[in-house]
N, CA, C and O atoms as CSV, one atom per row, in Angstrom:
chain,resi,resn,atom,element,x,y,z
A,1,MET,N,N,109.759,170.218,44.227
A,1,MET,CA,C,108.448,170.646,44.622
A,1,MET,C,C,108.234,170.266,46.089
A,1,MET,O,O,108.610,169.174,46.512
A,2,ARG,N,N,107.641,171.154,46.845
A,2,ARG,CA,C,107.330,170.907,48.246
A,2,ARG,C,C,105.825,170.993,48.456
A,2,ARG,O,O,105.129,171.787,47.823
A,3,TRP,N,N,105.357,170.167,49.349
A,3,TRP,CA,C,103.949,170.155,49.686
A,3,TRP,C,C,103.826,170.594,51.139
A,3,TRP,O,O,104.312,169.915,52.044
A,4,LYS,N,N,103.186,171.711,51.353
A,4,LYS,CA,C,102.997,172.205,52.710
A,4,LYS,C,C,101.871,171.418,53.357
A,4,LYS,O,O,100.723,171.476,52.916
A,5,THR,N,N,102.213,170.679,54.412
A,5,THR,CA,C,101.228,169.817,55.067
A,5,THR,C,C,100.785,170.360,56.427
A,5,THR,O,O,100.135,169.649,57.194
A,6,ASP,N,N,101.127,171.596,56.726
A,6,ASP,CA,C,100.705,172.177,58.004
A,6,ASP,C,C,99.196,172.057,58.152
A,6,ASP,O,O,98.444,172.411,57.244
A,7,GLY,N,N,98.762,171.558,59.295
A,7,GLY,CA,C,97.331,171.433,59.564
A,7,GLY,C,C,96.688,170.198,58.978
A,7,GLY,O,O,95.499,169.962,59.197
A,8,LEU,N,N,97.449,169.393,58.230
A,8,LEU,CA,C,96.891,168.180,57.633
A,8,LEU,C,C,97.264,166.963,58.462
A,8,LEU,O,O,98.358,166.898,59.024
A,9,ASN,N,N,96.361,166.005,58.538
A,9,ASN,CA,C,96.602,164.715,59.166
A,9,ASN,C,C,95.715,163.700,58.479
A,9,ASN,O,O,94.551,163.972,58.189
A,10,GLY,N,N,96.277,162.515,58.218
A,10,GLY,CA,C,95.468,161.454,57.635
A,10,GLY,C,C,96.022,160.933,56.324
A,10,GLY,O,O,97.169,161.202,55.969
A,11,LEU,N,N,95.199,160.186,55.609
A,11,LEU,CA,C,95.573,159.554,54.350
A,11,LEU,C,C,95.181,160.451,53.179
A,11,LEU,O,O,94.057,160.949,53.111
A,12,TYR,N,N,96.118,160.648,52.268
A,12,TYR,CA,C,95.890,161.481,51.079
A,12,TYR,C,C,96.384,160.732,49.857
A,12,TYR,O,O,97.214,159.828,49.961
A,13,THR,N,N,95.870,161.113,48.701
A,13,THR,CA,C,96.317,160.556,47.428
A,13,THR,C,C,96.932,161.679,46.607
A,13,THR,O,O,96.308,162.712,46.367
A,14,LEU,N,N,98.170,161.452,46.183
A,14,LEU,CA,C,98.833,162.393,45.282
A,14,LEU,C,C,98.769,161.798,43.885
A,14,LEU,O,O,99.090,160.628,43.677
A,15,GLN,N,N,98.350,162.621,42.930
A,15,GLN,CA,C,98.223,162.132,41.568
A,15,GLN,C,C,99.049,163.012,40.645
A,15,GLN,O,O,98.971,164.240,40.690
A,16,LEU,N,N,99.849,162.351,39.801
A,16,LEU,CA,C,100.659,163.028,38.798
A,16,LEU,C,C,100.025,162.775,37.425
A,16,LEU,O,O,99.769,161.630,37.051
A,17,VAL,N,N,99.779,163.845,36.692
A,17,VAL,CA,C,99.228,163.743,35.347
A,17,VAL,C,C,100.256,164.330,34.384
A,17,VAL,O,O,100.674,165.478,34.533
A,18,VAL,N,N,100.661,163.529,33.394
A,18,VAL,CA,C,101.664,163.967,32.418
A,18,VAL,C,C,101.047,163.904,31.023
A,18,VAL,O,O,100.449,162.900,30.638
A,19,VAL,N,N,101.204,164.991,30.279
A,19,VAL,CA,C,100.758,165.033,28.888
A,19,VAL,C,C,102.009,165.162,28.027
A,19,VAL,O,O,102.744,166.142,28.143
A,20,ASP,N,N,102.260,164.152,27.139
A,20,ASP,CA,C,103.466,164.229,26.304
A,20,ASP,C,C,103.209,165.081,25.060
A,20,ASP,O,O,102.102,165.585,24.868
A,21,ASP,N,N,104.212,165.239,24.231
A,21,ASP,CA,C,104.123,166.097,23.044
A,21,ASP,C,C,103.040,165.644,22.065
A,21,ASP,O,O,102.506,166.466,21.320
A,22,ASP,N,N,102.707,164.353,22.054
A,22,ASP,CA,C,101.669,163.827,21.161
A,22,ASP,C,C,100.274,163.921,21.761
A,22,ASP,O,O,99.302,163.509,21.129
A,23,GLY,N,N,100.161,164.463,22.990
A,23,GLY,CA,C,98.861,164.602,23.620
A,23,GLY,C,C,98.417,163.392,24.422
A,23,GLY,O,O,97.300,163.362,24.939
A,24,HIS,N,N,99.296,162.380,24.529
A,24,HIS,CA,C,98.954,161.208,25.330
A,24,HIS,C,C,99.044,161.567,26.816
A,24,HIS,O,O,99.960,162.266,27.251
A,25,ILE,N,N,98.091,161.081,27.563
A,25,ILE,CA,C,98.026,161.388,28.995
A,25,ILE,C,C,98.402,160.143,29.789
A,25,ILE,O,O,97.893,159.048,29.547
A,26,SER,N,N,99.301,160.339,30.736
A,26,SER,CA,C,99.686,159.273,31.675
A,26,SER,C,C,99.428,159.779,33.084
A,26,SER,O,O,99.664,160.945,33.400
A,27,THR,N,N,98.947,158.889,33.906
A,27,THR,CA,C,98.705,159.267,35.305
A,27,THR,C,C,99.322,158.231,36.234
A,27,THR,O,O,99.468,157.061,35.881
A,28,HIS,N,N,99.675,158.685,37.415
A,28,HIS,CA,C,100.165,157.798,38.460
A,28,HIS,C,C,99.737,158.394,39.796
A,28,HIS,O,O,99.848,159.600,40.014
A,29,ALA,N,N,99.251,157.541,40.680
A,29,ALA,CA,C,98.800,158.008,41.993
A,29,ALA,C,C,99.485,157.195,43.083
A,29,ALA,O,O,99.729,155.998,42.930
A,30,ILE,N,N,99.784,157.862,44.169
A,30,ILE,CA,C,100.310,157.174,45.347
A,30,ILE,C,C,99.536,157.666,46.572
A,30,ILE,O,O,99.064,158.801,46.622
A,31,HIS,N,N,99.426,156.792,47.534
A,31,HIS,CA,C,98.778,157.139,48.790
A,31,HIS,C,C,99.861,157.494,49.798
A,31,HIS,O,O,100.863,156.789,49.917
A,32,VAL,N,N,99.659,158.579,50.518
A,32,VAL,CA,C,100.607,159.002,51.549
A,32,VAL,C,C,99.839,159.296,52.837
A,32,VAL,O,O,98.689,159.734,52.816
A,33,THR,N,N,100.496,159.049,53.922
A,33,THR,CA,C,99.930,159.385,55.226
A,33,THR,C,C,100.654,160.602,55.758
A,33,THR,O,O,101.882,160.615,55.843
A,34,VAL,N,N,99.909,161.607,56.109
A,34,VAL,CA,C,100.466,162.826,56.690
A,34,VAL,C,C,100.180,162.777,58.190
A,34,VAL,O,O,99.036,162.635,58.622
A,35,ASP,N,N,101.257,162.899,58.970
A,35,ASP,CA,C,101.128,162.835,60.424
A,35,ASP,C,C,101.850,164.030,61.034
A,35,ASP,O,O,103.074,164.020,61.165
A,36,ASN,N,N,101.112,165.032,61.397
A,36,ASN,CA,C,101.663,166.217,62.060
A,36,ASN,C,C,101.280,166.268,63.530
A,36,ASN,O,O,101.567,167.249,64.217
A,37,GLN,N,N,100.638,165.222,64.009
A,37,GLN,CA,C,100.154,165.202,65.384
A,37,GLN,C,C,101.141,164.449,66.272
A,37,GLN,O,O,101.411,163.273,66.030
A,38,PRO,N,N,101.684,165.112,67.301
A,38,PRO,CA,C,102.611,164.410,68.195
A,38,PRO,C,C,101.866,163.420,69.083
A,38,PRO,O,O,100.651,163.521,69.254
A,39,PRO,N,N,102.600,162.461,69.647
A,39,PRO,CA,C,101.957,161.515,70.556
A,39,PRO,C,C,101.477,162.209,71.828
A,39,PRO,O,O,101.884,163.329,72.139
A,40,HIS,N,N,100.611,161.523,72.545
A,40,HIS,CA,C,100.200,161.986,73.878
A,40,HIS,C,C,100.954,161.113,74.876
A,40,HIS,O,O,100.921,159.886,74.780
A,41,VAL,N,N,101.633,161.744,75.835
A,41,VAL,CA,C,102.413,160.998,76.816
A,41,VAL,C,C,102.101,161.518,78.208
A,41,VAL,O,O,102.040,162.725,78.440
A,42,GLU,N,N,101.902,160.574,79.141
A,42,GLU,CA,C,101.571,160.943,80.510
A,42,GLU,C,C,102.220,159.948,81.472
A,42,GLU,O,O,102.178,158.737,81.253
A,43,ILE,N,N,102.815,160.473,82.533
A,43,ILE,CA,C,103.366,159.620,83.584
A,43,ILE,C,C,102.255,159.357,84.597
A,43,ILE,O,O,101.669,160.283,85.157
A,44,LEU,N,N,101.981,158.070,84.821
A,44,LEU,CA,C,100.965,157.677,85.791
A,44,LEU,C,C,101.578,157.436,87.175
A,44,LEU,O,O,100.959,157.739,88.195
A,45,LEU,N,N,102.790,156.893,87.199
A,45,LEU,CA,C,103.546,156.670,88.432
A,45,LEU,C,C,105.001,156.998,88.186
A,45,LEU,O,O,105.512,156.641,87.124
A,46,PRO,N,N,105.688,157.636,89.072
A,46,PRO,CA,C,105.235,158.077,90.385
A,46,PRO,C,C,104.299,159.273,90.258
A,46,PRO,O,O,104.287,159.977,89.248
A,47,GLU,N,N,103.523,159.477,91.306
A,47,GLU,CA,C,102.641,160.631,91.353
A,47,GLU,C,C,103.449,161.847,91.779
A,47,GLU,O,O,104.473,161.694,92.446
A,48,PRO,N,N,103.018,163.053,91.412
A,48,PRO,CA,C,103.749,164.257,91.814
A,48,PRO,C,C,103.930,164.325,93.336
A,48,PRO,O,O,102.992,164.115,94.105
A,49,ASP,N,N,105.154,164.622,93.736
A,49,ASP,CA,C,105.533,164.778,95.146
A,49,ASP,C,C,105.370,163.502,95.967
A,49,ASP,O,O,105.296,163.562,97.194
A,50,GLN,N,N,105.313,162.365,95.309
A,50,GLN,CA,C,105.190,161.096,96.018
A,50,GLN,C,C,106.486,160.796,96.770
A,50,GLN,O,O,107.579,161.056,96.266
A,51,VAL,N,N,106.357,160.247,97.976
A,51,VAL,CA,C,107.505,159.824,98.768
A,51,VAL,C,C,107.552,158.300,98.736
A,51,VAL,O,O,106.596,157.631,99.126
A,52,LEU,N,N,108.673,157.764,98.267
A,52,LEU,CA,C,108.856,156.317,98.159
A,52,LEU,C,C,109.909,155.888,99.173
A,52,LEU,O,O,110.889,156.599,99.394
A,53,ARG,N,N,109.709,154.744,99.778
A,53,ARG,CA,C,110.678,154.219,100.730
A,53,ARG,C,C,111.260,152.939,100.162
A,53,ARG,O,O,110.533,152.038,99.744
A,54,GLY,N,N,112.582,152.873,100.152
A,54,GLY,CA,C,113.230,151.684,99.635
A,54,GLY,C,C,114.730,151.791,99.762
A,54,GLY,O,O,115.267,152.842,100.110
A,55,ASN,N,N,115.403,150.684,99.474
A,55,ASN,CA,C,116.862,150.700,99.517
A,55,ASN,C,C,117.416,150.545,98.109
A,55,ASN,O,O,116.666,150.409,97.143
A,56,SER,N,N,118.730,150.566,98.009
A,56,SER,CA,C,119.375,150.587,96.682
A,56,SER,C,C,119.187,149.301,95.902
A,56,SER,O,O,119.502,149.261,94.713
A,57,ARG,N,N,118.681,148.245,96.533
A,57,ARG,CA,C,118.413,146.989,95.810
A,57,ARG,C,C,116.993,146.934,95.275
A,57,ARG,O,O,116.660,146.044,94.492
A,58,GLN,N,N,116.156,147.872,95.686
A,58,GLN,CA,C,114.761,147.856,95.268
A,58,GLN,C,C,114.559,148.734,94.034
A,58,GLN,O,O,115.322,149.662,93.768
A,59,GLU,N,N,113.514,148.408,93.301
A,59,GLU,CA,C,113.176,149.166,92.101
A,59,GLU,C,C,111.792,149.781,92.241
A,59,GLU,O,O,110.913,149.239,92.911
A,60,MET,N,N,111.625,150.919,91.596
A,60,MET,CA,C,110.309,151.546,91.511
A,60,MET,C,C,109.843,151.449,90.064
A,60,MET,O,O,110.658,151.312,89.151
A,61,VAL,N,N,108.556,151.519,89.862
A,61,VAL,CA,C,108.001,151.469,88.512
A,61,VAL,C,C,107.712,152.895,88.055
A,61,VAL,O,O,107.065,153.670,88.759
A,62,ILE,N,N,108.198,153.221,86.879
A,62,ILE,CA,C,107.806,154.461,86.207
A,62,ILE,C,C,106.764,154.023,85.182
A,62,ILE,O,O,107.091,153.487,84.123
A,63,GLU,N,N,105.507,154.265,85.524
A,63,GLU,CA,C,104.397,153.808,84.680
A,63,GLU,C,C,103.976,154.925,83.743
A,63,GLU,O,O,103.690,156.040,84.178
A,64,VAL,N,N,103.942,154.619,82.454
A,64,VAL,CA,C,103.730,155.621,81.416
A,64,VAL,C,C,102.591,155.191,80.502
A,64,VAL,O,O,102.437,154.010,80.191
A,65,GLU,N,N,101.798,156.167,80.076
A,65,GLU,CA,C,100.756,155.927,79.076
A,65,GLU,C,C,101.099,156.762,77.847
A,65,GLU,O,O,101.251,157.980,77.941
A,66,VAL,N,N,101.219,156.104,76.695
A,66,VAL,CA,C,101.546,156.783,75.446
A,66,VAL,C,C,100.558,156.341,74.379
A,66,VAL,O,O,100.327,155.147,74.192
A,67,THR,N,N,99.974,157.314,73.678
A,67,THR,CA,C,99.087,157.017,72.558
A,67,THR,C,C,99.472,157.894,71.373
A,67,THR,O,O,100.000,158.993,71.541
A,68,ASP,N,N,99.199,157.392,70.178
A,68,ASP,CA,C,99.469,158.150,68.962
A,68,ASP,C,C,98.475,157.725,67.894
A,68,ASP,O,O,97.977,156.599,67.910
A,69,ASN,N,N,98.188,158.630,66.966
A,69,ASN,CA,C,97.202,158.339,65.928
A,69,ASN,C,C,97.695,157.325,64.897
A,69,ASN,O,O,96.873,156.671,64.255
A,70,PHE,N,N,99.017,157.172,64.715
A,70,PHE,CA,C,99.524,156.214,63.727
A,70,PHE,C,C,100.495,155.194,64.299
A,70,PHE,O,O,100.579,154.083,63.774
A,71,GLY,N,N,101.215,155.517,65.330
A,71,GLY,CA,C,102.140,154.550,65.924
A,71,GLY,C,C,103.308,155.211,66.611
A,71,GLY,O,O,103.728,156.307,66.242
A,72,VAL,N,N,103.829,154.536,67.612
A,72,VAL,CA,C,104.941,155.043,68.409
A,72,VAL,C,C,106.213,154.307,68.013
A,72,VAL,O,O,106.235,153.079,67.931
A,73,GLU,N,N,107.271,155.073,67.768
A,73,GLU,CA,C,108.570,154.470,67.443
A,73,GLU,C,C,109.319,154.075,68.705
A,73,GLU,O,O,109.819,152.956,68.821
A,74,ARG,N,N,109.391,155.024,69.664
A,74,ARG,CA,C,110.118,154.723,70.895
A,74,ARG,C,C,109.701,155.693,72.002
A,74,ARG,O,O,109.180,156.778,71.746
A,75,VAL,N,N,109.948,155.263,73.232
A,75,VAL,CA,C,109.672,156.079,74.408
A,75,VAL,C,C,110.940,156.075,75.259
A,75,VAL,O,O,111.463,155.017,75.610
A,76,GLU,N,N,111.421,157.264,75.581
A,76,GLU,CA,C,112.648,157.427,76.358
A,76,GLU,C,C,112.294,157.954,77.745
A,76,GLU,O,O,111.567,158.939,77.874
A,77,SER,N,N,112.810,157.295,78.780
A,77,SER,CA,C,112.558,157.713,80.158
A,77,SER,C,C,113.812,158.361,80.730
A,77,SER,O,O,114.924,157.863,80.549
A,78,TYR,N,N,113.615,159.479,81.423
A,78,TYR,CA,C,114.710,160.242,82.013
A,78,TYR,C,C,114.464,160.428,83.501
A,78,TYR,O,O,113.349,160.738,83.918
A,79,VAL,N,N,115.501,160.241,84.295
A,79,VAL,CA,C,115.464,160.572,85.712
A,79,VAL,C,C,116.629,161.522,85.960
A,79,VAL,O,O,117.774,161.210,85.631
A,80,ASP,N,N,116.339,162.666,86.532
A,80,ASP,CA,C,117.350,163.694,86.798
A,80,ASP,C,C,118.120,164.059,85.527
A,80,ASP,O,O,119.340,164.219,85.551
A,81,ASP,N,N,117.388,164.186,84.417
A,81,ASP,CA,C,117.923,164.553,83.106
A,81,ASP,C,C,118.904,163.537,82.520
A,81,ASP,O,O,119.665,163.871,81.612
A,82,ILE,N,N,118.895,162.313,83.023
A,82,ILE,CA,C,119.732,161.241,82.480
A,82,ILE,C,C,118.805,160.186,81.884
A,82,ILE,O,O,117.903,159.681,82.552
A,83,LYS,N,N,119.046,159.861,80.605
A,83,LYS,CA,C,118.211,158.830,79.970
A,83,LYS,C,C,118.514,157.494,80.633
A,83,LYS,O,O,119.663,157.052,80.669
A,84,VAL,N,N,117.463,156.851,81.163
A,84,VAL,CA,C,117.659,155.587,81.860
A,84,VAL,C,C,117.217,154.383,81.032
A,84,VAL,O,O,117.687,153.268,81.258
A,85,GLU,N,N,116.319,154.604,80.078
A,85,GLU,CA,C,115.896,153.481,79.245
A,85,GLU,C,C,115.103,153.962,78.046
A,85,GLU,O,O,114.412,154.978,78.105
A,86,THR,N,N,115.216,153.205,76.943
A,86,THR,CA,C,114.411,153.423,75.745
A,86,THR,C,C,113.603,152.160,75.498
A,86,THR,O,O,114.147,151.056,75.480
A,87,VAL,N,N,112.291,152.332,75.306
A,87,VAL,CA,C,111.394,151.201,75.090
A,87,VAL,C,C,110.724,151.394,73.726
A,87,VAL,O,O,110.284,152.494,73.393
A,88,THR,N,N,110.652,150.309,72.940
A,88,THR,CA,C,110.087,150.410,71.593
A,88,THR,C,C,108.750,149.703,71.426
A,88,THR,O,O,108.111,149.821,70.380
A,89,THR,N,N,108.320,148.967,72.451
A,89,THR,CA,C,107.033,148.284,72.380
A,89,THR,C,C,106.282,148.467,73.696
A,89,THR,O,O,106.899,148.577,74.756
A,90,PRO,N,N,104.950,148.500,73.628
A,90,PRO,CA,C,104.191,148.622,74.868
A,90,PRO,C,C,104.345,147.350,75.709
A,90,PRO,O,O,104.613,146.290,75.142
A,91,PRO,N,N,104.192,147.409,77.003
A,91,PRO,CA,C,103.946,148.622,77.777
A,91,PRO,C,C,105.218,149.457,77.862
A,91,PRO,O,O,106.324,148.916,77.866
A,92,TYR,N,N,105.061,150.752,77.929
A,92,TYR,CA,C,106.208,151.661,77.922
A,92,TYR,C,C,106.742,151.957,79.317
A,92,TYR,O,O,107.631,152.792,79.478
A,93,SER,N,N,106.211,151.286,80.311
A,93,SER,CA,C,106.657,151.470,81.680
A,93,SER,C,C,107.992,150.770,81.894
A,93,SER,O,O,108.316,149.792,81.219
A,94,ILE,N,N,108.771,151.299,82.862
A,94,ILE,CA,C,110.086,150.721,83.155
A,94,ILE,C,C,110.263,150.577,84.665
A,94,ILE,O,O,109.487,151.116,85.454
A,95,ARG,N,N,111.295,149.844,85.041
A,95,ARG,CA,C,111.706,149.743,86.443
A,95,ARG,C,C,113.012,150.513,86.598
A,95,ARG,O,O,113.908,150.424,85.759
A,96,TRP,N,N,113.102,151.278,87.702
A,96,TRP,CA,C,114.298,152.091,87.975
A,96,TRP,C,C,114.751,151.807,89.393
A,96,TRP,O,O,113.961,151.877,90.335
A,97,ARG,N,N,116.045,151.481,89.542
A,97,ARG,CA,C,116.599,151.154,90.851
A,97,ARG,C,C,116.741,152.419,91.695
A,97,ARG,O,O,117.285,153.424,91.237
A,98,MET,N,N,116.247,152.359,92.924
A,98,MET,CA,C,116.242,153.516,93.827
A,98,MET,C,C,117.600,153.620,94.535
A,98,MET,O,O,117.712,153.291,95.716
A,99,ARG,N,N,118.617,154.072,93.821
A,99,ARG,CA,C,119.975,154.109,94.354
A,99,ARG,C,C,120.241,155.290,95.273
A,99,ARG,O,O,120.981,155.156,96.247
A,100,THR,N,N,119.661,156.427,94.987
A,100,THR,CA,C,120.014,157.666,95.672
A,100,THR,C,C,118.817,158.222,96.428
A,100,THR,O,O,117.743,158.412,95.857
A,101,ILE,N,N,119.015,158.485,97.734
A,101,ILE,CA,C,117.931,159.100,98.495
A,101,ILE,C,C,117.839,160.576,98.122
A,101,ILE,O,O,118.787,161.158,97.594
A,102,GLY,N,N,116.695,161.162,98.403
A,102,GLY,CA,C,116.480,162.579,98.115
A,102,GLY,C,C,115.450,162.785,97.031
A,102,GLY,O,O,114.741,161.860,96.636
A,103,GLU,N,N,115.379,164.029,96.551
A,103,GLU,CA,C,114.393,164.410,95.546
A,103,GLU,C,C,114.916,164.115,94.143
A,103,GLU,O,O,116.093,164.317,93.847
A,104,HIS,N,N,114.024,163.639,93.296
A,104,HIS,CA,C,114.355,163.303,91.906
A,104,HIS,C,C,113.270,163.846,90.985
A,104,HIS,O,O,112.152,164.140,91.408
A,105,GLU,N,N,113.637,163.969,89.711
A,105,GLU,CA,C,112.694,164.433,88.698
A,105,GLU,C,C,112.661,163.424,87.558
A,105,GLU,O,O,113.707,162.993,87.073
A,106,VAL,N,N,111.459,163.046,87.132
A,106,VAL,CA,C,111.294,162.099,86.041
A,106,VAL,C,C,110.461,162.753,84.943
A,106,VAL,O,O,109.523,163.502,85.215
A,107,TYR,N,N,110.827,162.452,83.693
A,107,TYR,CA,C,109.991,162.829,82.554
A,107,TYR,C,C,110.215,161.815,81.444
A,107,TYR,O,O,111.189,161.062,81.459
A,108,VAL,N,N,109.309,161.807,80.491
A,108,VAL,CA,C,109.330,160.833,79.404
A,108,VAL,C,C,109.175,161.565,78.086
A,108,VAL,O,O,108.400,162.516,77.979
A,109,ARG,N,N,109.909,161.122,77.090
A,109,ARG,CA,C,109.823,161.671,75.740
A,109,ARG,C,C,109.353,160.557,74.808
A,109,ARG,O,O,109.936,159.473,74.785
A,110,ALA,N,N,108.290,160.830,74.036
A,110,ALA,CA,C,107.756,159.854,73.083
A,110,ALA,C,C,107.960,160.376,71.665
A,110,ALA,O,O,107.705,161.546,71.376
A,111,ILE,N,N,108.424,159.489,70.786
A,111,ILE,CA,C,108.658,159.829,69.378
A,111,ILE,C,C,107.791,158.900,68.537
A,111,ILE,O,O,107.871,157.679,68.667
A,112,ASP,N,N,106.955,159.490,67.669
A,112,ASP,CA,C,106.080,158.645,66.852
A,112,ASP,C,C,106.781,158.239,65.560
A,112,ASP,O,O,107.921,158.632,65.314
A,113,LEU,N,N,106.092,157.450,64.738
A,113,LEU,CA,C,106.684,156.912,63.505
A,113,LEU,C,C,107.025,157.995,62.484
A,113,LEU,O,O,107.851,157.772,61.599
A,114,ALA,N,N,106.397,159.168,62.601
A,114,ALA,CA,C,106.684,160.274,61.679
A,114,ALA,C,C,107.775,161.197,62.219
A,114,ALA,O,O,108.167,162.153,61.550
A,115,GLY,N,N,108.264,160.914,63.428
A,115,GLY,CA,C,109.298,161.752,64.012
A,115,GLY,C,C,108.778,162.877,64.892
A,115,GLY,O,O,109.569,163.675,65.396
A,116,ASN,N,N,107.468,162.958,65.089
A,116,ASN,CA,C,106.911,163.961,65.998
A,116,ASN,C,C,107.288,163.587,67.429
A,116,ASN,O,O,107.264,162.414,67.801
A,117,VAL,N,N,107.636,164.594,68.224
A,117,VAL,CA,C,108.107,164.366,69.586
A,117,VAL,C,C,107.185,165.047,70.588
A,117,VAL,O,O,106.736,166.173,70.372
A,118,ALA,N,N,106.911,164.353,71.684
A,118,ALA,CA,C,106.143,164.931,72.790
A,118,ALA,C,C,106.854,164.577,74.086
A,118,ALA,O,O,107.455,163.510,74.211
A,119,GLU,N,N,106.776,165.483,75.039
A,119,GLU,CA,C,107.400,165.271,76.332
A,119,GLU,C,C,106.341,165.370,77.424
A,119,GLU,O,O,105.455,166.223,77.362
A,120,SER,N,N,106.435,164.507,78.409
A,120,SER,CA,C,105.497,164.541,79.528
A,120,SER,C,C,105.820,165.718,80.440
A,120,SER,O,O,106.856,166.369,80.306
A,121,ASP,N,N,104.905,165.969,81.368
A,121,ASP,CA,C,105.216,166.893,82.454
A,121,ASP,C,C,106.362,166.296,83.250
A,121,ASP,O,O,106.570,165.083,83.248
A,122,ARG,N,N,107.099,167.159,83.927
A,122,ARG,CA,C,108.175,166.699,84.807
A,122,ARG,C,C,107.589,166.483,86.194
A,122,ARG,O,O,106.949,167.366,86.765
A,123,ILE,N,N,107.824,165.287,86.719
A,123,ILE,CA,C,107.261,164.881,88.000
A,123,ILE,C,C,108.389,164.807,89.034
A,123,ILE,O,O,109.407,164.151,88.812
A,124,LEU,N,N,108.191,165.485,90.158
A,124,LEU,CA,C,109.129,165.401,91.271
A,124,LEU,C,C,108.661,164.328,92.237
A,124,LEU,O,O,107.469,164.225,92.527
A,125,PHE,N,N,109.608,163.518,92.743
A,125,PHE,CA,C,109.319,162.514,93.754
A,125,PHE,C,C,110.527,162.419,94.675
A,125,PHE,O,O,111.616,162.889,94.343
A,126,THR,N,N,110.324,161.813,95.822
A,126,THR,CA,C,111.390,161.706,96.824
A,126,THR,C,C,111.582,160.258,97.231
A,126,THR,O,O,110.616,159.512,97.393
A,127,ILE,N,N,112.844,159.868,97.396
A,127,ILE,CA,C,113.174,158.536,97.902
A,127,ILE,C,C,113.744,158.690,99.302
A,127,ILE,O,O,114.665,159.471,99.539
A,128,GLU,N,N,113.168,157.920,100.227
A,128,GLU,CA,C,113.664,157.864,101.607
A,128,GLU,C,C,114.022,156.425,101.931
A,128,GLU,O,O,113.450,155.493,101.366
A,129,ARG,N,N,114.956,156.249,102.828
A,129,ARG,CA,C,115.301,154.909,103.288
A,129,ARG,C,C,114.260,154.431,104.284
A,129,ARG,O,O,113.717,155.231,105.046
A,130,PRO,N,N,113.972,153.118,104.286
A,130,PRO,CA,C,112.948,152.576,105.205
A,130,PRO,C,C,113.348,152.772,106.672
A,130,PRO,O,O,112.606,152.378,107.572
């Protein structure tokens, strides 16, 4: 049996009622949480088209805000389509070493406890040497 949960979110009670051959009725109920809502994820830093100055020993902060109605399992940060770090507890911000000058693209993927996935906007930024 399948339960179509499209459009549902929240706590529900499923109840099973069984009537045996003698007419005796047995019931059992369980509580389930339905979560079809993906997390909300937003990159706060770097700002779009921001120019950062630094050398290969310096780090920049990728500051991220993630919220979810039931809980976040993990947040993955990507720079130039390469996963640079996975964080499982807040704060979800990370430090990234500014190794390569030029333009870069950052985005973040958040996965909630139900497996729903959300991706941030892709932010372009530039690194220049001091």
